[in-house]
DRENSE-74415 format. One record per residue: residue number from 1; residue in three letters; x, y, z of N, C-alpha, C in turn. Coordinates in Angstrom, 1 decimal. Each point is the difference from the previous one (the first is absolute). Example, Ala and Ser with C-alpha at 12.3 -4.5 7.8 and 13.67 -1.06 7.14 Angstrom:
2
> 1|ALA|13.2|-5.7|7.8|-0.9|1.2|0.0|0.9|1.2|0.0
> 2|SER|-0.4|1.1|-0.7|0.9|1.1|0.0|-0.8|1.1|0.8
***
This chain:
272
> 1|UNK|100.8|157.4|149.5|1.1|-0.7|-0.7|-0.5|-1.0|-1.0
> 2|UNK|-1.0|-0.8|0.5|-0.7|-1.0|-0.9|-0.6|0.6|-1.2
> 3|UNK|-0.7|1.2|0.2|-0.6|0.7|-1.1|1.0|0.4|-1.0
> 4|UNK|1.1|0.5|0.4|1.1|0.5|-0.9|0.6|-1.2|-0.8
> 5|UNK|0.1|-1.1|0.7|0.5|-1.2|-0.7|-0.9|-0.5|-1.0
> 6|UNK|-1.3|-0.1|0.3|-1.0|-0.4|-1.0|-0.1|0.9|-1.2
> 7|UNK|0.1|1.3|0.3|0.0|1.0|-1.1|1.2|-0.2|-0.9
> 8|UNK|1.2|-0.3|0.6|1.2|-0.2|-0.8|-0.2|-1.2|-0.9
> 9|UNK|-0.6|-1.1|0.5|-0.2|-1.2|-0.7|-1.0|0.3|-1.2
> 10|UNK|-1.0|0.8|0.3|-1.0|0.3|-1.1|0.7|0.8|-1.1
> 11|UNK|0.9|0.9|0.4|0.7|0.9|-1.0|0.9|-0.9|-0.8
> 12|UNK|0.7|-1.0|0.6|0.9|-0.9|-0.8|-0.9|-0.8|-0.9
> 13|UNK|-1.1|-0.5|0.4|-0.9|-0.8|-0.8|-0.5|0.8|-1.2
> 14|UNK|-0.5|1.2|0.3|-0.5|0.8|-1.0|1.0|0.4|-1.1
> 15|UNK|1.2|0.3|0.4|1.0|0.3|-1.0|0.5|-1.2|-0.8
> 16|UNK|0.1|-1.1|0.7|0.4|-1.3|-0.7|-1.1|-0.4|-0.9
> 17|UNK|-1.3|0.2|0.3|-1.1|-0.4|-0.9|0.1|0.4|-1.4
> 18|UNK|0.5|1.3|-0.1|0.1|0.6|-1.4|0.9|-0.9|-0.9
> 19|UNK|1.1|-0.5|0.6|1.0|-0.8|-0.8|-0.4|-1.5|0.0
> 20|UNK|-0.6|-0.4|1.0|-0.4|-1.4|0.0|-1.2|-0.3|-1.0
> 21|UNK|-1.0|0.9|0.0|-1.2|-0.2|-0.8|0.0|1.0|-1.1
> 22|UNK|0.1|1.3|0.3|-0.1|1.0|-1.1|1.0|-0.1|-1.1
> 23|UNK|1.2|-0.2|0.3|1.1|-0.1|-1.0|-0.2|-1.2|-0.9
> 24|UNK|-0.7|-1.0|0.4|-0.2|-1.2|-0.8|-1.3|0.0|-0.8
> 25|UNK|-0.8|1.1|0.1|-1.2|0.0|-0.7|0.2|0.4|-1.5
> 26|UNK|1.1|0.8|-0.2|0.4|0.4|-1.3|0.8|-1.1|-0.7
> 27|UNK|-0.7|-0.9|-0.8|0.6|-1.1|-0.6|1.2|0.3|-0.9
> 28|UNK|-0.2|1.1|-0.7|1.1|0.4|-1.0|1.3|0.3|0.7
> 29|UNK|0.0|0.6|1.2|1.2|0.2|0.8|0.6|-1.3|0.4
> 30|UNK|-0.8|-1.0|0.4|0.5|-1.3|0.5|0.6|-0.7|-1.2
> 31|UNK|-0.6|0.0|-1.1|0.6|-0.7|-1.2|1.3|0.7|-0.4
> 32|UNK|0.0|1.3|-0.1|1.2|0.7|-0.4|1.2|-0.3|1.0
> 33|UNK|-0.3|0.1|1.3|1.1|-0.2|1.0|0.5|-1.4|0.1
> 34|UNK|-0.7|-0.9|-0.6|0.4|-1.4|-0.1|0.7|-0.3|-1.3
> 35|UNK|-0.6|0.5|-1.1|0.4|-0.4|-1.3|1.4|0.6|-0.4
> 36|UNK|0.2|1.3|0.4|1.3|0.6|-0.3|1.2|-0.7|0.6
> 37|UNK|-0.1|-0.3|1.3|1.2|-0.7|0.6|0.2|-1.4|-0.6
> 38|UNK|-1.2|-0.6|-0.4|0.2|-1.3|-0.7|0.7|0.1|-1.3
> 39|UNK|-0.2|1.1|-0.7|0.8|0.2|-1.3|1.5|0.1|0.3
> 40|UNK|0.3|0.7|1.0|1.5|0.1|0.4|0.5|-1.3|0.4
> 41|UNK|-0.7|-0.8|0.8|0.4|-1.3|0.4|0.2|-0.9|-1.3
> 42|UNK|-1.0|0.0|-0.9|0.1|-0.8|-1.2|1.3|0.4|-0.8
> 43|UNK|0.3|1.2|-0.1|1.1|0.4|-0.8|1.3|-0.5|0.6
> 44|UNK|0.2|0.0|1.3|1.2|-0.5|0.6|0.1|-1.5|0.0
> 45|UNK|-1.2|-0.6|0.2|0.0|-1.5|-0.1|0.4|-0.5|-1.4
> 46|UNK|-0.5|0.6|-1.0|0.3|-0.4|-1.4|1.5|0.3|-0.2
> 47|UNK|0.5|1.1|0.5|1.4|0.3|-0.2|0.9|-1.1|0.7
> 48|UNK|-0.3|-0.3|1.2|0.8|-1.0|0.8|-0.1|-1.4|-0.7
> 49|UNK|-1.2|-0.3|-0.5|-0.1|-1.3|-0.7|0.8|0.0|-1.3
> 50|UNK|0.0|1.1|-0.7|0.8|0.1|-1.3|1.5|-0.1|0.3
> 51|UNK|0.4|0.4|1.2|1.4|-0.1|0.4|0.4|-1.4|0.6
> 52|UNK|-1.1|-0.8|0.2|0.3|-1.3|0.6|0.3|0.0|1.4
> 53|UNK|-0.4|0.9|0.8|0.3|0.1|1.4|-0.9|-1.0|0.8
> 54|UNK|0.5|-0.4|1.2|-0.8|-1.0|0.8|-1.4|0.5|0.3
> 55|UNK|-0.9|-0.9|0.3|-1.4|0.4|0.3|-0.2|0.9|1.2
> 56|UNK|1.0|-0.1|0.9|-0.1|0.9|1.2|-0.1|1.4|-0.3
> 57|UNK|0.5|0.4|-1.2|0.0|1.4|-0.4|-1.5|0.4|-0.4
> 58|UNK|-0.7|-0.9|-0.5|-1.4|0.2|-0.4|-0.8|0.3|1.3
> 59|UNK|0.2|-0.9|1.0|-0.7|0.2|1.3|0.4|1.3|0.6
> 60|UNK|1.3|0.4|-0.1|0.5|1.2|0.6|-0.7|1.2|-0.6
> 61|UNK|-0.3|0.0|-1.3|-0.7|1.1|-0.7|-1.4|0.1|0.4
> 62|UNK|-0.7|-1.1|0.1|-1.4|0.0|0.4|-0.2|0.5|1.4
> 63|UNK|0.9|-0.4|1.0|-0.1|0.5|1.3|0.3|1.5|0.0
> 64|UNK|1.0|0.4|-0.8|0.3|1.5|0.0|-1.2|0.8|-0.6
> 65|UNK|-0.6|-0.6|-1.1|-1.1|0.7|-0.6|-1.2|0.2|1.0
> 66|UNK|-0.2|-1.1|0.8|-1.1|0.1|1.0|0.2|1.0|1.0
> 67|UNK|1.2|0.5|0.2|0.3|1.1|1.0|-0.2|1.4|-0.6
> 68|UNK|-0.2|0.1|-1.3|-0.2|1.3|-0.6|-1.2|0.8|0.6
> 69|UNK|-1.2|-0.6|0.2|-1.1|0.7|0.6|0.3|0.6|1.3
> 70|UNK|0.8|-0.7|0.8|0.3|0.5|1.4|0.7|1.4|-0.1
> 71|UNK|1.0|0.0|-0.9|0.8|1.3|-0.1|-0.9|1.1|-0.7
> 72|UNK|-0.9|-0.4|-0.9|-0.8|1.0|-0.7|-1.0|0.6|1.0
> 73|UNK|-0.6|-0.9|0.9|-0.9|0.5|1.0|0.7|0.9|1.0
> 74|UNK|1.2|-0.3|0.4|0.7|0.8|0.9|0.3|1.4|-0.6
> 75|UNK|0.4|0.0|-1.2|0.4|1.2|-0.7|-1.2|0.9|-0.2
> 76|UNK|-1.1|-0.5|-0.6|-1.0|0.8|-0.5|-1.2|0.1|1.0
> 77|UNK|-0.3|-1.1|0.7|-1.2|0.0|0.9|0.3|0.2|1.4
> 78|UNK|1.3|0.1|0.4|0.4|0.3|1.4|0.8|1.3|0.0
> 79|UNK|1.1|0.1|-0.7|0.8|1.1|0.1|-0.7|1.3|-0.5
> 80|UNK|-0.8|-0.1|-1.0|-0.7|1.1|-0.6|-1.4|0.3|0.6
> 81|UNK|-0.4|-0.9|0.9|-1.4|0.1|0.4|-0.4|1.3|0.7
> 82|UNK|0.7|0.5|0.9|-0.3|1.3|0.7|-0.1|1.1|-1.0
> 83|UNK|0.9|0.0|-1.0|0.0|1.0|-1.0|-1.2|-0.1|-0.9
> 84|UNK|-0.5|-1.2|-0.3|-1.2|-0.1|-0.8|-1.2|0.4|0.8
> 85|UNK|0.0|-0.3|1.3|-1.1|0.3|0.9|-0.1|1.6|0.1
> 86|UNK|1.1|0.6|0.1|0.1|1.5|0.1|-0.6|0.6|-1.3
> 87|UNK|0.3|-0.6|-1.1|-0.5|0.5|-1.3|-1.5|-0.1|-0.2
> 88|UNK|-0.6|-1.0|0.5|-1.4|-0.2|-0.1|-0.8|0.6|1.2
> 89|UNK|0.7|0.5|1.0|-0.7|0.6|1.1|-0.4|-0.9|1.1
> 90|UNK|0.5|-1.2|0.0|-0.3|-1.0|1.1|0.8|0.2|1.3
> 91|UNK|1.2|0.7|-0.2|0.9|0.1|1.1|-0.6|0.8|1.1
> 92|UNK|-0.7|1.1|-0.3|-0.7|0.8|1.0|-0.9|-0.9|0.9
> 93|UNK|-0.7|-0.9|-0.6|-0.9|-0.9|0.7|0.7|-0.9|0.9
> 94|UNK|1.1|-0.6|-0.5|0.8|-0.9|0.8|0.6|0.7|1.3
> 95|UNK|0.5|1.2|-0.2|0.7|0.6|1.1|-0.9|0.7|1.0
> 96|UNK|-1.3|0.3|-0.5|-0.9|0.5|1.0|-0.8|-1.0|0.7
> 97|UNK|0.1|-1.3|-0.4|-0.7|-1.1|0.7|0.7|-0.3|1.3
> 98|UNK|-0.7|-0.6|0.9|0.5|-0.3|1.3|1.0|-1.2|0.0
> 99|UNK|0.3|-0.6|-1.2|0.9|-1.1|-0.1|1.4|0.5|-0.2
> 100|UNK|1.0|-0.7|0.6|1.4|0.3|-0.2|0.3|-0.3|-1.5
> 101|UNK|0.6|0.9|-0.7|0.4|-0.2|-1.4|0.8|-1.3|-0.3
> 102|UNK|0.8|-0.4|1.0|0.8|-1.1|-0.2|-0.8|-1.3|-0.2
> 103|UNK|-1.2|0.0|0.6|-0.9|-1.1|-0.2|-0.5|-0.1|-1.5
> 104|UNK|-0.1|1.2|-0.6|-0.4|0.0|-1.4|1.2|-0.6|-0.9
> 105|UNK|1.2|0.3|0.4|1.1|-0.6|-0.7|0.1|-1.5|0.2
> 106|UNK|-0.3|-0.4|1.2|0.0|-1.5|0.3|-1.1|-0.7|-0.8
> 107|UNK|-1.1|0.6|-0.1|-1.1|-0.5|-0.8|0.4|-0.1|-1.5
> 108|UNK|0.6|1.1|-0.5|0.5|0.0|-1.4|1.0|-1.2|-0.2
> 109|UNK|0.9|-0.2|1.0|1.0|-1.0|-0.2|-0.6|-1.4|0.0
> 110|UNK|-1.0|-0.3|0.9|-0.6|-1.3|0.1|-0.8|-0.2|-1.3
> 111|UNK|-0.7|1.0|-0.5|-0.8|-0.2|-1.2|1.0|-0.2|-1.2
> 112|UNK|1.1|0.8|0.0|1.0|-0.1|-1.1|0.6|-1.4|0.0
> 113|UNK|0.3|-0.6|1.1|0.5|-1.3|0.1|-0.9|-1.0|-0.7
> 114|UNK|-1.3|0.1|0.3|-1.0|-0.9|-0.6|0.0|0.2|-1.5
> 115|UNK|-0.1|1.3|-0.4|-0.1|0.3|-1.4|1.2|-0.5|-0.8
> 116|UNK|1.2|0.2|0.5|1.2|-0.4|-0.6|0.2|-1.5|0.0
> 117|UNK|-0.4|-0.6|1.2|0.1|-1.5|0.2|-0.9|-0.7|-1.0
> 118|UNK|-1.2|0.5|-0.3|-0.9|-0.6|-1.0|0.6|0.0|-1.3
> 119|UNK|0.6|1.1|-0.4|0.6|0.1|-1.4|1.3|-0.8|-0.1
> 120|UNK|0.7|-0.1|1.1|1.3|-0.8|0.0|-0.4|-1.5|-0.1
> 121|UNK|-1.0|-0.4|0.7|-0.4|-1.4|-0.1|-0.5|-0.4|-1.4
> 122|UNK|-0.7|0.9|-0.6|-0.5|-0.3|-1.4|1.2|-0.1|-1.0
> 123|UNK|0.9|0.9|0.2|1.2|0.0|-0.9|0.8|-1.3|0.2
> 124|UNK|0.2|-0.4|1.2|0.7|-1.2|0.4|-0.8|-1.2|-0.6
> 125|UNK|-1.3|-0.1|0.2|-0.7|-1.1|-0.5|0.0|-0.1|-1.5
> 126|UNK|-0.2|1.1|-0.7|0.0|0.0|-1.4|1.3|-0.4|-0.6
> 127|UNK|1.1|0.6|0.7|1.3|-0.4|-0.5|0.3|-1.5|0.1
> 128|UNK|-0.4|-0.6|1.1|0.2|-1.4|0.2|-0.8|-0.8|-1.0
> 129|UNK|-1.2|0.4|-0.3|-0.9|-0.8|-0.9|0.5|0.2|-1.4
> 130|UNK|0.3|1.2|-0.4|0.4|0.3|-1.4|1.3|-0.6|-0.4
> 131|UNK|1.0|0.1|0.9|1.4|-0.3|-0.3|0.4|-1.4|0.7
> 132|UNK|-0.9|-0.6|0.7|0.3|-1.3|0.6|1.2|0.0|0.8
> 133|UNK|0.1|0.9|0.9|1.1|0.1|0.9|-0.3|-0.6|1.4
> 134|UNK|0.9|-0.7|0.5|-0.2|-0.7|1.3|0.5|0.9|1.1
> 135|UNK|-0.8|0.2|1.0|0.4|0.7|1.3|-0.3|-1.0|1.1
> 136|UNK|0.9|0.0|1.0|-0.2|-0.9|1.1|0.6|0.8|1.3
> 137|UNK|-0.9|0.2|0.9|0.3|0.7|1.3|0.7|-1.0|0.9
> 138|UNK|1.2|0.3|0.4|0.8|-1.0|0.8|-0.4|0.2|1.5
> 139|UNK|-0.3|1.2|0.4|-0.4|0.3|1.4|-1.1|1.1|0.1
> 140|UNK|-1.2|-0.5|0.2|-1.1|0.9|0.0|0.0|1.1|1.0
> 141|UNK|0.5|-0.3|1.2|0.1|1.0|1.1|1.0|1.1|-0.4
> 142|UNK|1.2|-0.4|-0.5|0.9|1.1|-0.4|-0.5|0.7|-1.2
> 143|UNK|-0.7|-0.7|-0.9|-0.5|0.7|-1.2|-1.0|1.1|0.4
> 144|UNK|-1.0|-0.3|0.9|-1.0|1.0|0.4|0.6|1.1|0.9
> 145|UNK|1.1|-0.4|0.7|0.7|1.0|0.8|0.7|1.0|-0.9
> 146|UNK|0.7|-0.5|-1.0|0.7|1.0|-0.9|-1.1|0.8|-0.8
> 147|UNK|-1.0|-0.7|-0.5|-1.0|0.8|-0.8|-0.7|1.0|0.9
> 148|UNK|-0.4|-0.3|1.2|-0.7|0.9|0.9|0.9|1.2|0.3
> 149|UNK|1.3|-0.3|0.4|0.9|1.1|0.3|0.3|0.9|-1.2
> 150|UNK|0.1|-0.6|-1.2|0.2|0.8|-1.2|-1.1|0.9|-0.2
> 151|UNK|-1.2|-0.4|0.1|-1.2|0.8|-0.2|-0.1|1.1|1.0
> 152|UNK|0.3|-0.4|1.3|0.0|1.0|1.1|1.0|1.1|-0.2
> 153|UNK|1.3|-0.4|-0.4|1.0|0.9|-0.2|-0.3|1.0|-1.2
> 154|UNK|-0.5|-0.6|-1.0|-0.3|0.8|-1.2|-1.1|1.0|0.3
> 155|UNK|-1.1|-0.5|0.6|-1.1|1.0|0.2|0.3|0.9|1.2
> 156|UNK|0.9|-0.3|0.9|0.4|0.9|1.0|0.8|1.1|-0.7
> 157|UNK|0.9|-0.4|-1.0|0.7|1.0|-0.8|-0.9|0.9|-0.8
> 158|UNK|-1.1|-0.6|-0.5|-1.0|0.8|-0.7|-0.7|1.0|0.9
> 159|UNK|-0.3|-0.4|1.2|-0.6|0.9|1.0|0.9|1.2|0.3
> 160|UNK|1.3|-0.3|0.1|0.9|1.0|0.3|0.2|1.0|-1.2
> 161|UNK|0.0|-0.6|-1.2|0.1|0.8|-1.2|-1.2|0.8|-0.3
> 162|UNK|-1.2|-0.4|0.5|-1.2|0.8|-0.2|0.1|1.4|0.5
> 163|UNK|0.6|0.1|1.3|0.1|1.3|0.5|1.1|0.8|-0.7
> 164|UNK|1.1|-0.6|-0.4|1.1|0.6|-0.7|-0.5|0.5|-1.4
> 165|UNK|-0.7|-0.8|-0.7|-0.5|0.3|-1.3|-1.1|1.1|0.1
> 166|UNK|-0.7|0.0|1.1|-1.0|1.1|0.2|0.6|1.4|0.0
> 167|UNK|1.2|0.1|0.6|0.7|1.2|0.1|0.6|0.4|-1.3
> 168|UNK|0.5|-1.0|-0.8|0.6|0.3|-1.3|-1.0|0.4|-1.1
> 169|UNK|-1.3|-0.4|0.2|-1.0|0.4|-0.9|0.2|-0.8|-1.3
> 170|UNK|-0.2|0.7|-1.2|0.1|-0.7|-1.3|1.3|-0.6|-0.2
> 171|UNK|1.1|0.4|0.6|1.3|-0.6|-0.2|0.0|-1.5|0.4
> 172|UNK|-1.0|-0.4|0.9|-0.1|-1.4|0.3|-0.3|-0.9|-1.2
> 173|UNK|-0.8|0.5|-0.9|-0.4|-0.7|-1.2|1.3|-0.2|-0.8
> 174|UNK|0.8|1.0|-0.2|1.3|-0.1|-0.8|0.9|-1.0|0.7
> 175|UNK|0.1|0.1|1.3|0.8|-1.0|0.8|-0.4|-1.4|-0.2
> 176|UNK|-1.3|-0.2|0.0|-0.5|-1.4|-0.2|0.3|-0.5|-1.4
> 177|UNK|-0.2|0.8|-1.0|0.4|-0.4|-1.4|1.4|-0.3|-0.1
> 178|UNK|0.9|0.8|0.6|1.4|-0.2|0.0|0.5|-1.2|0.7
> 179|UNK|-0.8|-0.4|1.0|0.4|-1.2|0.9|-0.4|-1.3|-0.6
> 180|UNK|-1.0|0.0|-0.8|-0.6|-1.3|-0.4|1.0|-1.0|-0.6
> 181|UNK|0.6|0.4|-1.1|0.9|-1.0|-0.7|1.3|-0.3|0.8
> 182|UNK|0.6|1.1|0.6|1.2|-0.3|0.8|-0.3|-1.0|1.2
> 183|UNK|-1.2|0.1|0.6|-0.3|-0.9|1.1|-0.2|-1.4|-0.6
> 184|UNK|-0.6|-0.1|-1.2|-0.2|-1.3|-0.6|1.4|-0.7|-0.1
> 185|UNK|0.9|0.8|-0.5|1.4|-0.6|-0.2|0.7|-0.3|1.3
> 186|UNK|-0.1|1.0|1.0|0.7|-0.2|1.3|-0.6|-1.1|0.8
> 187|UNK|-1.3|-0.3|-0.2|-0.7|-1.0|0.8|0.3|-1.4|-0.6
> 188|UNK|0.6|-0.1|-1.2|0.3|-1.3|-0.6|-1.3|-0.7|-0.4
> 189|UNK|-1.0|0.7|-0.5|-1.3|-0.7|-0.4|0.2|-1.1|-1.0
> 190|UNK|1.0|0.2|-0.9|0.1|-1.0|-1.1|1.4|-0.7|0.0
> 191|UNK|0.7|0.2|1.0|1.3|-0.7|0.1|0.4|-0.2|1.5
> 192|UNK|0.9|-0.9|0.3|0.4|-0.2|1.4|0.7|1.3|0.6
> 193|UNK|-0.3|0.4|1.2|0.5|1.1|0.6|1.5|-0.1|0.2
> 194|UNK|0.5|-1.2|0.2|1.5|-0.2|0.2|0.8|0.4|-1.2
> 195|UNK|-0.6|0.0|-1.2|0.7|0.3|-1.2|0.4|1.5|-0.1
> 196|UNK|-0.6|0.8|0.9|0.3|1.4|0.0|1.4|0.3|0.6
> 197|UNK|0.5|-1.0|0.8|1.3|0.2|0.7|-0.3|0.5|1.4
> 198|UNK|1.1|0.0|0.8|-0.2|0.4|1.4|-0.4|1.4|0.2
> 199|UNK|0.7|1.0|-0.6|-0.3|1.4|0.2|-1.4|0.4|-0.4
> 200|UNK|-0.4|-0.4|-1.3|-1.3|0.3|-0.4|-1.1|-0.8|0.8
> 201|UNK|0.4|-1.2|0.4|-1.0|-0.8|0.8|-0.3|0.7|1.3
> 202|UNK|1.1|0.6|0.7|-0.2|0.7|1.2|-0.9|1.2|-0.2
> 203|UNK|0.2|0.8|-1.1|-0.8|1.1|-0.3|-1.5|-0.4|-0.2
> 204|UNK|-0.1|-1.1|-0.8|-1.4|-0.5|-0.3|-0.7|-0.5|1.3
> 205|UNK|0.8|-0.4|1.0|-0.6|-0.6|1.2|-0.7|1.1|0.8
> 206|UNK|0.2|1.3|-0.3|-0.8|1.0|0.6|-1.4|0.0|-0.4
> 207|UNK|-0.3|-0.7|-1.0|-1.4|-0.1|-0.5|-0.6|-1.3|0.5
> 208|UNK|-1.0|0.0|0.8|-0.6|-1.2|0.5|-0.4|-1.1|-1.0
> 209|UNK|-0.4|0.5|-1.2|-0.4|-0.9|-1.1|1.2|-0.9|-0.4
> 210|UNK|1.2|0.5|0.0|1.2|-0.8|-0.4|0.2|-1.2|0.9
> 211|UNK|0.1|0.3|1.3|0.2|-1.1|1.0|-1.1|-1.0|0.0
> 212|UNK|-1.2|0.6|0.0|-1.2|-0.9|0.1|-0.1|-0.9|-1.2
> 213|UNK|0.3|0.5|-1.2|0.0|-0.8|-1.2|1.1|-1.1|0.0
> 214|UNK|1.1|0.4|0.5|1.1|-1.0|0.1|-0.3|-1.1|0.9
> 215|UNK|-0.6|0.3|1.2|-0.4|-1.0|0.9|-1.1|-0.9|-0.5
> 216|UNK|-1.0|0.6|-0.6|-1.1|-0.8|-0.6|0.5|-1.0|-1.0
> 217|UNK|0.9|0.5|-0.9|0.5|-0.9|-1.0|0.8|-1.2|0.6
> 218|UNK|0.7|0.3|1.1|0.8|-1.1|0.6|-1.0|-1.1|0.5
> 219|UNK|-1.2|0.4|0.4|-0.9|-0.9|0.7|-1.0|-0.6|-0.9
> 220|UNK|-0.2|0.5|-1.2|-1.1|-0.6|-0.9|0.5|-0.5|-1.3
> 221|UNK|1.3|0.2|-0.3|0.5|-0.5|-1.3|0.9|-1.2|0.3
> 222|UNK|-0.2|-1.1|-0.7|0.9|-1.2|0.1|1.5|0.4|-0.2
> 223|UNK|0.8|-0.2|0.9|1.4|0.5|-0.1|0.2|1.4|0.2
> 224|UNK|-1.0|0.7|0.7|0.0|1.4|0.1|1.2|0.5|0.9
> 225|UNK|0.5|-0.8|0.8|1.1|0.4|0.9|1.3|0.4|-0.9
> 226|UNK|0.1|-0.5|-1.2|1.1|0.3|-0.8|-0.1|1.4|-0.5
> 227|UNK|-1.1|0.7|0.1|-0.2|1.3|-0.4|0.2|1.1|1.1
> 228|UNK|0.1|-0.5|1.2|0.0|0.9|1.1|1.1|1.1|0.1
> 229|UNK|-0.4|1.2|0.4|0.9|1.1|0.3|0.5|-0.2|1.4
> 230|UNK|-0.9|-0.1|1.0|0.3|-0.3|1.3|-1.0|-1.0|0.5
> 231|UNK|0.2|-0.5|1.2|-0.9|-1.1|0.5|-1.4|0.6|0.3
> 232|UNK|-1.0|-0.9|0.0|-1.4|0.4|0.3|-0.1|0.6|1.4
> 233|UNK|0.6|-0.6|1.0|-0.1|0.4|1.3|0.6|1.5|0.2
> 234|UNK|1.0|0.2|-0.7|0.6|1.4|0.0|-1.0|1.0|-0.6
> 235|UNK|-0.6|-0.4|-1.1|-1.0|0.9|-0.7|-1.2|0.2|0.9
> 236|UNK|-0.4|-1.0|0.7|-1.1|0.2|1.0|0.3|1.0|1.0
> 237|UNK|1.2|0.0|0.6|0.4|0.9|1.0|0.1|1.4|-0.6
> 238|UNK|0.5|0.2|-1.2|0.1|1.3|-0.6|-1.4|0.6|-0.3
> 239|UNK|-0.8|-0.9|-0.6|-1.4|0.5|-0.3|-0.8|0.4|1.2
> 240|UNK|0.2|-0.7|1.1|-0.6|0.4|1.3|0.4|1.3|0.4
> 241|UNK|1.3|0.3|0.0|0.6|1.3|0.4|-0.6|1.1|-0.9
> 242|UNK|-0.1|-0.3|-1.3|-0.5|1.0|-1.0|-1.5|0.3|0.3
> 243|UNK|-0.7|-1.0|0.4|-1.4|0.2|0.3|-0.2|0.9|1.2
> 244|UNK|0.8|-0.2|1.0|0.0|0.9|1.2|0.4|1.4|-0.3
> 245|UNK|1.1|0.1|-0.7|0.6|1.3|-0.3|-1.0|0.8|-0.9
> 246|UNK|-0.5|-0.6|-1.1|-0.9|0.7|-0.9|-1.3|0.3|0.7
> 247|UNK|-0.5|-0.9|0.9|-1.2|0.3|0.8|0.1|1.2|0.9
> 248|UNK|1.2|0.1|0.7|0.2|1.1|0.9|0.2|1.3|-0.9
> 249|UNK|0.7|-0.1|-1.1|0.2|1.2|-0.9|-1.4|0.5|-0.5
> 250|UNK|-0.9|-0.9|-0.4|-1.3|0.4|-0.5|-0.7|0.8|1.1
> 251|UNK|0.1|-0.5|1.2|-0.8|0.7|1.1|0.6|1.5|0.2
> 252|UNK|1.3|0.1|0.1|0.6|1.3|0.2|-0.2|0.9|-1.2
> 253|UNK|0.1|-0.5|-1.2|-0.1|0.8|-1.2|-1.5|0.5|-0.1
> 254|UNK|-0.9|-0.8|0.4|-1.4|0.4|-0.1|-0.3|1.2|1.0
> 255|UNK|0.6|-0.2|1.2|-0.2|1.0|1.1|0.7|1.3|-0.5
> 256|UNK|1.1|-0.1|-0.6|0.8|1.2|-0.5|-0.8|0.7|-1.1
> 257|UNK|-0.6|-0.8|-0.9|-0.8|0.6|-1.1|-1.2|0.7|0.6
> 258|UNK|-0.6|-0.5|1.0|-1.2|0.6|0.6|0.4|1.4|0.6
> 259|UNK|1.1|0.0|0.8|0.5|1.2|0.6|0.4|1.0|-1.0
> 260|UNK|0.7|-0.4|-1.1|0.4|1.0|-1.0|-1.2|0.6|-0.7
> 261|UNK|-1.0|-0.9|-0.3|-1.2|0.5|-0.7|-0.8|1.0|0.8
> 262|UNK|-0.1|-0.3|1.3|-0.7|0.9|0.9|0.7|1.4|0.2
> 263|UNK|1.3|-0.1|0.0|0.8|1.3|0.2|0.0|0.8|-1.3
> 264|UNK|0.2|-0.7|-1.1|0.1|0.7|-1.3|-1.4|0.3|-0.6
> 265|UNK|-1.0|-0.7|0.5|-1.4|0.2|-0.5|-0.2|-0.6|-1.4
> 266|UNK|0.8|-1.0|-0.4|-0.1|-0.5|-1.4|-0.4|-1.5|0.0
> 267|UNK|-0.3|-0.6|1.1|-0.3|-1.4|0.1|-1.1|-0.4|-0.9
> 268|UNK|-1.1|0.7|-0.1|-1.1|-0.4|-0.8|-0.2|0.8|-1.3
> 269|UNK|1.1|0.7|-0.4|0.0|0.7|-1.2|-0.2|-1.0|-1.2
> 270|UNK|-0.6|0.4|-1.0|-0.4|-1.0|-1.1|1.2|-0.7|-0.6
> 271|UNK|0.8|0.8|-0.8|1.1|-0.6|-0.7|1.2|0.9|0.2
> 272|UNK|1.2|-0.7|0.2|1.2|0.8|0.2|0.6|0.3|-1.3
***
């Protein structure tokens, strides 16, 4: 049992290493993934300033822009990962190894959190320095609780989507492209979630990013409670449930994918 536990930890570390170290070696990727969200943030801040809106809207935009890397990593580096691995031939190695494939997904998620967190922190820091926006965390415990649960729920959702996208094949790429802008809008990246209204807000609440962003804004923006859709404590409860549900779903979807692939004989086929 101890040997299996150690092997699982090594698998998690090895898979996380690629995103903690390897993904940050390519400086051009790092610059692009930080610069492009900053351009969007700048556009909205200049718009809000030209309209004479209160400074809280500038902070709202910066916090929203800092969340973009999280969603991008979930879409492209989590949901599509098994499909990419299948295409380059690594999936055979993963599935023939003595390590449970779920440990590989956990390693991907941990590495993805670091990779996205680094980019989010840089966007937030640059936004504050360039646009001179004040942020003040009113409760650090609640802030880290909301942030941790948001990332856990998002990457658990990405783990579940990895198996689903693997089955859909190339269609997953089209789904990702179709989801990017609608999710930006539904998550309220550049405006308060409460402005969407009750019905749209409930629909948007199905996305962990929406609730997490709403909670973070309440806790780190001066007067952030005036922007709230629901209370921070309610959002913490919902995000916790989402983390559990998506985590269980990812486990069962991966097992179903394995069974289907072995029965159909297509699990390690190159491209669908």
